[in-house]
DRENPA-3360 file (N, C-alpha, C; in nm, 2 decimals, always signed):
BEGIN
1 = MTLLEINR = -0.32/+0.31/-2.83/-0.31/+0.45/-2.86/-0.18/+0.51/-2.86 ~ -0.14/+0.57/-2.97/+0.00/+0.62/-2.98/+0.02/+0.76/-2.88 ~ +0.15/+0.80/-2.84/+0.17/+0.92/-2.78/+0.13/+1.04/-2.83 ~ +0.14/+1.04/-2.96/+0.10/+1.17/-3.05/-0.05/+1.17/-3.03 ~ -0.13/+1.05/-3.05/-0.27/+1.08/-3.04/-0.32/+1.11/-2.88 ~ -0.26/+1.05/-2.78/-0.27/+1.08/-2.67/-0.25/+1.22/-2.61 ~ -0.12/+1.28/-2.68/-0.10/+1.44/-2.64/-0.23/+1.53/-2.73 ~ -0.27/+1.47/-2.86/-0.36/+1.55/-2.90/-0.48/+1.57/-2.83;
9 = RLCEAVDP = -0.53/+1.46/-2.79/-0.65/+1.44/-2.72/-0.64/+1.52/-2.58 ~ -0.53/+1.52/-2.52/-0.51/+1.60/-2.41/-0.51/+1.77/-2.41 ~ -0.44/+1.79/-2.56/-0.44/+1.94/-2.60/-0.56/+1.99/-2.63 ~ -0.65/+1.90/-2.67/-0.82/+1.94/-2.70/-0.88/+1.94/-2.58 ~ -0.85/+1.85/-2.47/-0.94/+1.86/-2.34/-0.88/+1.98/-2.27 ~ -0.79/+2.02/-2.27/-0.75/+2.13/-2.17/-0.75/+2.28/-2.23 ~ -0.73/+2.27/-2.35/-0.72/+2.41/-2.41/-0.84/+2.48/-2.40 ~ -0.94/+2.42/-2.41/-1.08/+2.54/-2.36/-1.13/+2.57/-2.21;
17 = LHFGDPVT = -1.02/+2.51/-2.12/-1.06/+2.52/-1.99/-1.02/+2.66/-1.96 ~ -1.11/+2.73/-1.86/-1.08/+2.87/-1.82/-1.05/+2.88/-1.67 ~ -0.95/+2.99/-1.63/-0.89/+2.98/-1.49/-0.90/+3.14/-1.47 ~ -0.95/+3.14/-1.35/-0.96/+3.29/-1.29/-0.87/+3.35/-1.20 ~ -0.87/+3.48/-1.16/-0.79/+3.52/-1.07/-0.74/+3.43/-0.91 ~ -0.61/+3.43/-0.90/-0.50/+3.54/-0.95/-0.44/+3.48/-1.08 ~ -0.49/+3.39/-1.13/-0.43/+3.36/-1.27/-0.47/+3.43/-1.37 ~ -0.38/+3.52/-1.44/-0.41/+3.59/-1.54/-0.37/+3.55/-1.69;
25 = HVYNPLVY = -0.28/+3.45/-1.69/-0.22/+3.41/-1.82/-0.20/+3.26/-1.80 ~ -0.23/+3.18/-1.91/-0.24/+3.05/-1.89/-0.16/+3.00/-2.06 ~ -0.05/+2.92/-2.04/+0.03/+2.89/-2.17/+0.01/+2.74/-2.19 ~ -0.04/+2.69/-2.33/-0.05/+2.57/-2.34/+0.06/+2.55/-2.46 ~ +0.16/+2.48/-2.43/+0.29/+2.46/-2.54/+0.25/+2.34/-2.63 ~ +0.15/+2.26/-2.60/+0.11/+2.16/-2.68/+0.03/+2.23/-2.81 ~ -0.02/+2.38/-2.79/-0.06/+2.43/-2.90/+0.05/+2.51/-2.99 ~ +0.11/+2.61/-2.91/+0.19/+2.71/-3.00/+0.34/+2.63/-3.01;
33 = AHRPAQQY = +0.37/+2.52/-2.92/+0.49/+2.47/-2.96/+0.49/+2.31/-3.01 ~ +0.39/+2.29/-3.10/+0.32/+2.17/-3.14/+0.44/+2.09/-3.23 ~ +0.52/+2.18/-3.29/+0.63/+2.11/-3.36/+0.73/+2.04/-3.29 ~ +0.80/+2.12/-3.19/+0.89/+2.06/-3.13/+0.84/+1.94/-3.03 ~ +0.72/+1.96/-2.98/+0.66/+1.87/-2.88/+0.64/+1.74/-2.96 ~ +0.61/+1.74/-3.08/+0.58/+1.63/-3.18/+0.72/+1.57/-3.22 ~ +0.81/+1.63/-3.25/+0.96/+1.58/-3.26/+1.00/+1.52/-3.14 ~ +0.96/+1.56/-3.04/+1.02/+1.51/-2.94/+0.98/+1.37/-2.88;
41 = ITRFGGGP = +0.84/+1.37/-2.92/+0.73/+1.24/-2.89/+0.79/+1.13/-3.00 ~ +0.80/+1.19/-3.12/+0.83/+1.10/-3.25/+0.96/+1.02/-3.22 ~ +1.07/+1.10/-3.20/+1.20/+1.05/-3.17/+1.21/+0.98/-3.07 ~ +1.20/+1.00/-2.95/+1.23/+0.96/-2.84/+1.11/+0.87/-2.75 ~ +0.97/+0.88/-2.81/+0.87/+0.82/-2.73/+0.81/+0.66/-2.77 ~ +0.90/+0.61/-2.83/+0.88/+0.45/-2.87/+0.89/+0.36/-2.74 ~ +0.81/+0.26/-2.75/+0.80/+0.19/-2.59/+0.87/+0.07/-2.67 ~ +0.86/-0.03/-2.54/+0.82/+0.01/-2.41/+0.96/+0.07/-2.34;
49 = KEAVLVGM = +0.95/+0.12/-2.22/+1.05/+0.20/-2.17/+1.07/+0.12/-2.03 ~ +1.18/+0.13/-1.97/+1.22/+0.08/-1.83/+1.16/+0.15/-1.72 ~ +1.17/+0.28/-1.76/+1.13/+0.38/-1.66/+1.07/+0.51/-1.71 ~ +0.95/+0.56/-1.67/+0.91/+0.67/-1.70/+0.92/+0.80/-1.57 ~ +1.00/+0.91/-1.62/+1.00/+1.03/-1.50/+0.89/+1.10/-1.55 ~ +0.82/+1.16/-1.45/+0.72/+1.25/-1.45/+0.73/+1.38/-1.37 ~ +0.72/+1.48/-1.43/+0.70/+1.60/-1.37/+0.58/+1.69/-1.34 ~ +0.57/+1.78/-1.29/+0.45/+1.85/-1.26/+0.39/+1.89/-1.38;
57 = NPGPWGMA = +0.43/+2.04/-1.41/+0.36/+2.10/-1.53/+0.50/+2.22/-1.60 ~ +0.47/+2.26/-1.70/+0.59/+2.36/-1.77/+0.65/+2.45/-1.70 ~ +0.77/+2.47/-1.71/+0.83/+2.57/-1.62/+0.84/+2.71/-1.74 ~ +0.85/+2.82/-1.66/+0.83/+2.94/-1.77/+0.95/+2.93/-1.88 ~ +1.07/+2.89/-1.83/+1.20/+2.91/-1.91/+1.23/+2.78/-1.99 ~ +1.13/+2.66/-1.94/+1.15/+2.51/-2.01/+1.07/+2.49/-2.10 ~ +0.95/+2.40/-2.05/+0.87/+2.34/-2.16/+0.77/+2.47/-2.22 ~ +0.75/+2.57/-2.16/+0.70/+2.68/-2.20/+0.77/+2.75/-2.32;
65 = QTGVPFGE = +0.88/+2.72/-2.33/+0.98/+2.78/-2.46/+0.99/+2.68/-2.55 ~ +0.99/+2.55/-2.51/+1.04/+2.44/-2.62/+0.94/+2.35/-2.64 ~ +0.83/+2.33/-2.56/+0.73/+2.23/-2.59/+0.77/+2.07/-2.55 ~ +0.90/+2.07/-2.46/+0.95/+1.94/-2.43/+0.95/+1.96/-2.28 ~ +0.92/+1.85/-2.20/+0.92/+1.87/-2.05/+1.08/+1.87/-2.00 ~ +1.08/+1.97/-1.93/+1.19/+2.02/-1.86/+1.29/+2.08/-1.96 ~ +1.20/+2.13/-2.06/+1.29/+2.16/-2.18/+1.39/+2.29/-2.20 ~ +1.48/+2.29/-2.10/+1.58/+2.39/-2.11/+1.64/+2.39/-2.26;
73 = VAAVRDWM = +1.64/+2.53/-2.31/+1.67/+2.54/-2.45/+1.78/+2.47/-2.51 ~ +1.90/+2.49/-2.44/+2.03/+2.44/-2.48/+2.02/+2.30/-2.52 ~ +1.97/+2.20/-2.39/+1.95/+2.09/-2.40/+1.85/+2.02/-2.54 ~ +1.76/+2.11/-2.54/+1.66/+2.06/-2.62/+1.73/+2.08/-2.77 ~ +1.78/+2.19/-2.79/+1.84/+2.23/-2.95/+1.95/+2.15/-2.96 ~ +2.05/+2.15/-2.87/+2.19/+2.09/-2.90/+2.20/+1.97/-2.88 ~ +2.16/+1.88/-2.76/+2.18/+1.77/-2.72/+2.06/+1.67/-2.79 ~ +1.91/+1.72/-2.78/+1.83/+1.65/-2.86/+1.83/+1.66/-2.99;
81 = GIDIVLDP = +1.88/+1.77/-3.04/+1.89/+1.81/-3.18/+1.74/+1.84/-3.24 ~ +1.65/+1.89/-3.16/+1.51/+1.93/-3.18/+1.50/+2.05/-3.25 ~ +1.46/+2.09/-3.32/+1.42/+2.22/-3.42/+1.31/+2.28/-3.31 ~ +1.34/+2.42/-3.25/+1.25/+2.48/-3.18/+1.18/+2.60/-3.25 ~ +1.08/+2.54/-3.32/+1.00/+2.64/-3.41/+0.86/+2.65/-3.33 ~ +0.82/+2.79/-3.31/+0.71/+2.83/-3.23/+0.62/+2.91/-3.32 ~ +0.49/+2.90/-3.27/+0.41/+3.02/-3.31/+0.35/+3.08/-3.18 ~ +0.44/+3.17/-3.10/+0.40/+3.23/-2.98/+0.25/+3.26/-2.97;
89 = PANEHPKR = +0.21/+3.23/-2.82/+0.05/+3.25/-2.77/+0.03/+3.41/-2.81 ~ -0.08/+3.44/-2.86/-0.14/+3.57/-2.88/-0.11/+3.66/-2.75 ~ -0.17/+3.58/-2.62/-0.18/+3.66/-2.50/-0.05/+3.61/-2.43 ~ +0.04/+3.70/-2.47/+0.17/+3.65/-2.37/+0.18/+3.73/-2.22 ~ +0.23/+3.67/-2.14/+0.27/+3.77/-2.03/+0.39/+3.85/-2.03 ~ +0.39/+4.00/-2.04/+0.50/+4.06/-2.05/+0.62/+4.02/-1.97 ~ +0.61/+3.94/-1.86/+0.73/+3.91/-1.79/+0.77/+3.77/-1.81 ~ +0.71/+3.71/-1.90/+0.72/+3.55/-1.92/+0.70/+3.55/-2.08;
97 = PVRGADCP = +0.79/+3.62/-2.17/+0.77/+3.61/-2.31/+0.80/+3.46/-2.34 ~ +0.74/+3.43/-2.46/+0.78/+3.30/-2.54/+0.88/+3.34/-2.64 ~ +1.00/+3.30/-2.62/+1.09/+3.32/-2.72/+1.18/+3.20/-2.80 ~ +1.13/+3.09/-2.74/+1.19/+2.97/-2.80/+1.34/+2.96/-2.82 ~ +1.40/+2.93/-2.89/+1.55/+2.92/-2.91/+1.61/+3.05/-2.88 ~ +1.56/+3.16/-2.88/+1.60/+3.27/-2.84/+1.60/+3.32/-2.68 ~ +1.53/+3.22/-2.62/+1.51/+3.26/-2.48/+1.63/+3.27/-2.43 ~ +1.66/+3.40/-2.37/+1.79/+3.43/-2.29/+1.80/+3.36/-2.15;
105 = RSEVSGRR = +1.68/+3.30/-2.09/+1.70/+3.24/-1.96/+1.71/+3.09/-1.96 ~ +1.78/+3.03/-1.87/+1.80/+2.89/-1.85/+1.72/+2.83/-1.77 ~ +1.64/+2.72/-1.81/+1.57/+2.65/-1.70/+1.64/+2.57/-1.61 ~ +1.68/+2.60/-1.48/+1.77/+2.54/-1.41/+1.71/+2.41/-1.38 ~ +1.61/+2.35/-1.35/+1.56/+2.23/-1.32/+1.59/+2.14/-1.47 ~ +1.55/+2.21/-1.58/+1.58/+2.11/-1.71/+1.73/+2.11/-1.74 ~ +1.81/+2.20/-1.70/+1.96/+2.20/-1.71/+1.99/+2.08/-1.62 ~ +1.98/+2.09/-1.52/+2.02/+1.97/-1.41/+1.99/+1.84/-1.46;
113 = LWSWAAER = +1.84/+1.83/-1.51/+1.83/+1.68/-1.54/+1.87/+1.66/-1.67 ~ +1.87/+1.71/-1.78/+1.92/+1.68/-1.91/+2.08/+1.70/-1.91 ~ +2.14/+1.78/-1.81/+2.30/+1.76/-1.83/+2.35/+1.64/-1.74 ~ +2.24/+1.61/-1.64/+2.27/+1.46/-1.60/+2.26/+1.36/-1.70 ~ +2.15/+1.36/-1.77/+2.13/+1.22/-1.87/+2.25/+1.24/-1.96 ~ +2.30/+1.36/-2.00/+2.41/+1.36/-2.12/+2.52/+1.31/-2.04 ~ +2.56/+1.33/-1.93/+2.67/+1.30/-1.87/+2.68/+1.16/-1.85 ~ +2.56/+1.10/-1.81/+2.55/+0.96/-1.76/+2.55/+0.87/-1.88;
121 = FGSPEAFF = +2.46/+0.90/-1.98/+2.42/+0.81/-2.09/+2.50/+0.85/-2.23 ~ +2.55/+0.99/-2.24/+2.59/+1.02/-2.37/+2.50/+1.06/-2.46 ~ +2.44/+0.99/-2.55/+2.37/+1.04/-2.65/+2.21/+1.00/-2.60 ~ +2.13/+1.11/-2.65/+2.00/+1.09/-2.64/+1.92/+0.94/-2.67 ~ +1.99/+0.91/-2.74/+1.92/+0.77/-2.82/+1.95/+0.67/-2.69 ~ +2.09/+0.69/-2.63/+2.11/+0.58/-2.52/+2.01/+0.61/-2.39 ~ +2.00/+0.71/-2.36/+1.87/+0.74/-2.26/+1.78/+0.71/-2.29 ~ +1.70/+0.78/-2.39/+1.56/+0.73/-2.42/+1.53/+0.61/-2.47;
129 = SRFYVLNY = +1.63/+0.52/-2.49/+1.61/+0.36/-2.51/+1.56/+0.31/-2.40 ~ +1.61/+0.36/-2.27/+1.54/+0.30/-2.14/+1.45/+0.38/-2.06 ~ +1.44/+0.53/-2.10/+1.37/+0.63/-2.01/+1.28/+0.73/-2.11 ~ +1.18/+0.77/-2.03/+1.12/+0.86/-2.12/+1.07/+0.98/-2.01 ~ +1.05/+1.10/-2.04/+1.03/+1.22/-1.96/+0.90/+1.27/-2.00 ~ +0.80/+1.28/-1.92/+0.67/+1.36/-1.94/+0.64/+1.45/-1.83 ~ +0.53/+1.54/-1.86/+0.49/+1.60/-1.76/+0.33/+1.56/-1.73 ~ +0.28/+1.57/-1.61/+0.16/+1.53/-1.58/+0.05/+1.63/-1.65;
137 = CPLSFMEA = +0.09/+1.77/-1.61/+0.00/+1.89/-1.69/+0.07/+1.95/-1.78 ~ +0.00/+1.99/-1.88/+0.07/+2.05/-2.00/+0.05/+2.20/-2.00 ~ -0.02/+2.25/-1.90/-0.03/+2.38/-1.88/+0.04/+2.47/-1.79 ~ +0.08/+2.60/-1.83/+0.17/+2.68/-1.73/+0.07/+2.80/-1.69 ~ +0.09/+2.82/-1.55/-0.03/+2.93/-1.50/+0.08/+3.03/-1.44 ~ +0.04/+3.16/-1.49/+0.08/+3.29/-1.43/+0.02/+3.37/-1.37 ~ +0.06/+3.45/-1.28/-0.02/+3.57/-1.19/+0.00/+3.70/-1.23 ~ -0.06/+3.80/-1.22/-0.02/+3.92/-1.30/+0.12/+3.98/-1.28;
145 = GGRNRTPD = +0.16/+3.93/-1.16/+0.33/+3.99/-1.12/+0.41/+3.90/-1.21 ~ +0.36/+3.79/-1.26/+0.48/+3.69/-1.34/+0.48/+3.55/-1.26 ~ +0.44/+3.55/-1.13/+0.45/+3.45/-1.06/+0.40/+3.31/-1.12 ~ +0.47/+3.21/-1.10/+0.41/+3.08/-1.13/+0.34/+3.03/-1.03 ~ +0.20/+2.97/-1.09/+0.12/+2.92/-1.01/+0.08/+2.76/-1.05 ~ +0.12/+2.67/-0.95/+0.13/+2.54/-0.99/-0.02/+2.49/-0.97 ~ -0.07/+2.36/-1.04/-0.20/+2.32/-1.07/-0.24/+2.31/-0.90 ~ -0.16/+2.26/-0.81/-0.22/+2.24/-0.69/-0.28/+2.32/-0.60;
153 = KLPSAERS = -0.26/+2.48/-0.65/-0.31/+2.58/-0.58/-0.43/+2.62/-0.67 ~ -0.48/+2.58/-0.78/-0.60/+2.60/-0.84/-0.71/+2.59/-0.76 ~ -0.84/+2.66/-0.74/-0.95/+2.62/-0.69/-1.00/+2.49/-0.72 ~ -1.07/+2.42/-0.64/-1.13/+2.30/-0.67/-1.19/+2.30/-0.80 ~ -1.29/+2.42/-0.85/-1.38/+2.39/-0.96/-1.30/+2.41/-1.08 ~ -1.20/+2.48/-1.06/-1.08/+2.48/-1.19/-0.99/+2.34/-1.19 ~ -0.96/+2.30/-1.08/-0.85/+2.19/-1.07/-0.93/+2.07/-1.11 ~ -1.05/+2.06/-1.08/-1.13/+1.92/-1.13/-1.11/+1.87/-1.26;
161 = PLLAACDT = -1.17/+1.96/-1.34/-1.17/+1.91/-1.48/-1.03/+1.91/-1.55 ~ -0.94/+2.00/-1.51/-0.81/+1.99/-1.55/-0.75/+1.84/-1.51 ~ -0.75/+1.81/-1.37/-0.72/+1.69/-1.34/-0.76/+1.56/-1.42 ~ -0.89/+1.59/-1.45/-0.97/+1.46/-1.49/-0.91/+1.44/-1.65 ~ -0.85/+1.55/-1.72/-0.81/+1.55/-1.84/-0.67/+1.48/-1.84 ~ -0.59/+1.54/-1.73/-0.44/+1.48/-1.73/-0.43/+1.36/-1.67 ~ -0.54/+1.30/-1.58/-0.55/+1.19/-1.53/-0.56/+1.07/-1.64 ~ -0.65/+1.09/-1.73/-0.67/+1.01/-1.86/-0.55/+1.00/-1.96;
169 = AFVAAVTA = -0.51/+1.11/-1.97/-0.37/+1.09/-2.05/-0.26/+1.04/-2.00 ~ -0.24/+1.07/-1.86/-0.14/+1.01/-1.81/-0.14/+0.84/-1.79 ~ -0.26/+0.80/-1.75/-0.29/+0.66/-1.76/-0.25/+0.62/-1.91 ~ -0.31/+0.67/-2.00/-0.29/+0.62/-2.16/-0.14/+0.62/-2.18 ~ -0.06/+0.72/-2.14/+0.07/+0.72/-2.16/+0.15/+0.59/-2.11 ~ +0.13/+0.60/-1.97/+0.19/+0.48/-1.92/+0.18/+0.34/-1.97 ~ +0.03/+0.32/-2.01/+0.00/+0.22/-2.08/+0.06/+0.18/-2.19 ~ +0.09/+0.30/-2.28/+0.15/+0.29/-2.40/+0.29/+0.24/-2.38;
177 = LQPEIVIG = +0.35/+0.31/-2.29/+0.53/+0.29/-2.27/+0.54/+0.19/-2.18 ~ +0.46/+0.12/-2.11/+0.48/-0.03/-2.05/+0.59/-0.02/-1.95 ~ +0.61/+0.10/-1.87/+0.74/+0.10/-1.80/+0.75/+0.01/-1.68 ~ +0.83/-0.05/-1.61/+0.83/-0.12/-1.52/+0.82/-0.03/-1.38 ~ +0.86/+0.10/-1.40/+0.87/+0.18/-1.29/+0.81/+0.33/-1.32 ~ +0.75/+0.41/-1.25/+0.70/+0.54/-1.28/+0.76/+0.62/-1.16 ~ +0.85/+0.72/-1.19/+0.92/+0.79/-1.11/+0.88/+0.95/-1.12 ~ +0.82/+0.96/-0.98/+0.77/+1.12/-0.97/+0.88/+1.20/-0.95;
185 = VGAYARAQ = +0.91/+1.29/-1.02/+1.04/+1.41/-1.00/+0.97/+1.51/-0.92 ~ +0.96/+1.50/-0.78/+0.89/+1.55/-0.67/+0.79/+1.47/-0.63 ~ +0.74/+1.52/-0.51/+0.64/+1.48/-0.45/+0.50/+1.49/-0.51 ~ +0.48/+1.60/-0.57/+0.37/+1.63/-0.64/+0.33/+1.52/-0.75 ~ +0.44/+1.50/-0.84/+0.42/+1.39/-0.94/+0.41/+1.27/-0.89 ~ +0.47/+1.23/-0.79/+0.46/+1.09/-0.72/+0.31/+1.06/-0.67 ~ +0.26/+1.18/-0.62/+0.11/+1.16/-0.57/+0.03/+1.16/-0.67 ~ +0.04/+1.21/-0.79/-0.06/+1.18/-0.91/-0.03/+1.04/-0.96;
193 = ATRCLAGM = +0.10/+1.02/-0.96/+0.13/+0.87/-1.02/+0.08/+0.77/-0.96 ~ +0.07/+0.80/-0.81/+0.03/+0.70/-0.71/-0.14/+0.68/-0.72 ~ -0.20/+0.80/-0.72/-0.36/+0.80/-0.76/-0.39/+0.74/-0.88 ~ -0.33/+0.79/-0.97/-0.37/+0.76/-1.12/-0.35/+0.61/-1.14 ~ -0.22/+0.54/-1.10/-0.21/+0.41/-1.14/-0.21/+0.30/-1.04 ~ -0.31/+0.36/-0.94/-0.33/+0.24/-0.85/-0.41/+0.10/-0.91 ~ -0.37/+0.01/-0.88/-0.43/-0.11/-0.94/-0.34/-0.14/-1.06 ~ -0.27/-0.07/-1.13/-0.18/-0.11/-1.24/-0.06/-0.20/-1.19;
201 = DVRIGQIL = -0.02/-0.28/-1.30/+0.10/-0.35/-1.25/+0.25/-0.27/-1.31 ~ +0.27/-0.17/-1.21/+0.37/-0.07/-1.22/+0.43/-0.02/-1.11 ~ +0.53/-0.02/-1.08/+0.60/+0.03/-0.95/+0.61/+0.17/-0.94 ~ +0.60/+0.25/-0.83/+0.60/+0.41/-0.81/+0.72/+0.42/-0.74 ~ +0.79/+0.53/-0.78/+0.92/+0.58/-0.71/+0.90/+0.74/-0.68 ~ +1.00/+0.80/-0.64/+1.03/+0.95/-0.65/+1.18/+0.96/-0.63 ~ +1.20/+1.06/-0.71/+1.36/+1.13/-0.71/+1.33/+1.29/-0.67 ~ +1.43/+1.35/-0.61/+1.44/+1.49/-0.57/+1.40/+1.57/-0.70;
209 = HPSPASPA = +1.35/+1.66/-0.68/+1.30/+1.77/-0.77/+1.43/+1.85/-0.79 ~ +1.48/+1.88/-0.93/+1.59/+1.94/-0.96/+1.59/+2.11/-0.92 ~ +1.46/+2.16/-0.88/+1.46/+2.29/-0.88/+1.54/+2.38/-0.79 ~ +1.59/+2.48/-0.83/+1.66/+2.57/-0.76/+1.60/+2.62/-0.61 ~ +1.47/+2.60/-0.62/+1.41/+2.63/-0.50/+1.43/+2.55/-0.39 ~ +1.48/+2.41/-0.42/+1.48/+2.32/-0.33/+1.64/+2.34/-0.27 ~ +1.66/+2.34/-0.13/+1.79/+2.35/-0.08/+1.88/+2.24/-0.10 ~ +1.81/+2.13/-0.09/+1.85/+1.99/-0.09/+1.93/+1.98/-0.23;
217 = ANRGWAPQ = +1.85/+2.00/-0.35/+1.88/+2.00/-0.51/+2.01/+2.08/-0.53 ~ +2.01/+2.21/-0.46/+2.15/+2.30/-0.46/+2.25/+2.25/-0.42 ~ +2.25/+2.13/-0.33/+2.36/+2.05/-0.28/+2.41/+1.95/-0.36 ~ +2.38/+1.98/-0.48/+2.44/+1.84/-0.57/+2.32/+1.75/-0.61 ~ +2.24/+1.81/-0.70/+2.09/+1.71/-0.74/+2.14/+1.56/-0.80 ~ +2.24/+1.59/-0.90/+2.25/+1.46/-0.97/+2.31/+1.34/-0.88 ~ +2.39/+1.37/-0.81/+2.43/+1.23/-0.70/+2.34/+1.18/-0.61 ~ +2.24/+1.27/-0.58/+2.11/+1.23/-0.49/+2.05/+1.16/-0.57;
225 = AERQLVEM = +2.01/+1.21/-0.70/+1.90/+1.14/-0.79/+1.95/+1.02/-0.81 ~ +2.08/+1.01/-0.85/+2.13/+0.87/-0.89/+2.13/+0.76/-0.76 ~ +2.15/+0.81/-0.63/+2.14/+0.73/-0.53/+2.00/+0.68/-0.52 ~ +1.90/+0.78/-0.53/+1.76/+0.73/-0.53/+1.72/+0.63/-0.63 ~ +1.76/+0.65/-0.75/+1.73/+0.56/-0.85/+1.78/+0.42/-0.84 ~ +1.92/+0.42/-0.78/+1.96/+0.28/-0.74/+1.91/+0.23/-0.64 ~ +1.85/+0.29/-0.55/+1.78/+0.23/-0.42/+1.65/+0.19/-0.48 ~ +1.60/+0.24/-0.60/+1.48/+0.17/-0.64/+1.48/+0.06/-0.74;
233 = GVAL = +1.62/+0.04/-0.78/+1.66/-0.08/-0.85/+1.67/-0.05/-1.00 ~ +1.69/+0.07/-1.02/+1.73/+0.13/-1.17/+1.87/+0.13/-1.18 ~ +1.92/+0.03/-1.26/+2.06/+0.01/-1.28/+2.11/+0.15/-1.38 ~ +2.24/+0.17/-1.31/+2.30/+0.28/-1.41/+2.44/+0.25/-1.44;
% end
């Protein structure tokens, strides 16, 4: 199964799901940002890969704006060369509007990750010849005040069908990409990878999440992440 087909099936599985209070808005960028999402997969998703980096779910100023994991606008538009053409969701959160290439905010996590990739590897083709980046969950959840709500904070009745769909897509993606190692960007992603890929012939690792909410990441994320990659046997 191709990554495009995996993405399509995941979108169809999660789009009808319902989520209650305190979640008031749910964004599915696989729907309204399907064009840049498909460009990303088509251009960079050819396998096999040496390593797959996996994040949790879209950030409000990253993938929610571009359809690309950790998709900080400038990195997606200028470095990857992807056209950010969207059909914004009908039910937008007033504090989290979807503006695509016109988004005035920068996704710090994405800026850190993709700036490192650009500085270390130069071209996106050089980076993606060895690596691929995806998110375990494609949905972004927001509360009334605009606060981001992560998938692990959802009640069990809502979380279970979501995780079932995400598990299926994640295992299929790893099978298609055939990496030597799957690297969780943060503890949550590593936990999902460890659970989903048990019994598969693939190593699991973890690097520091580049979120500005992490004091450690704010003390120089890139050198720490590189050190962790090298310790896992990923040559840089």
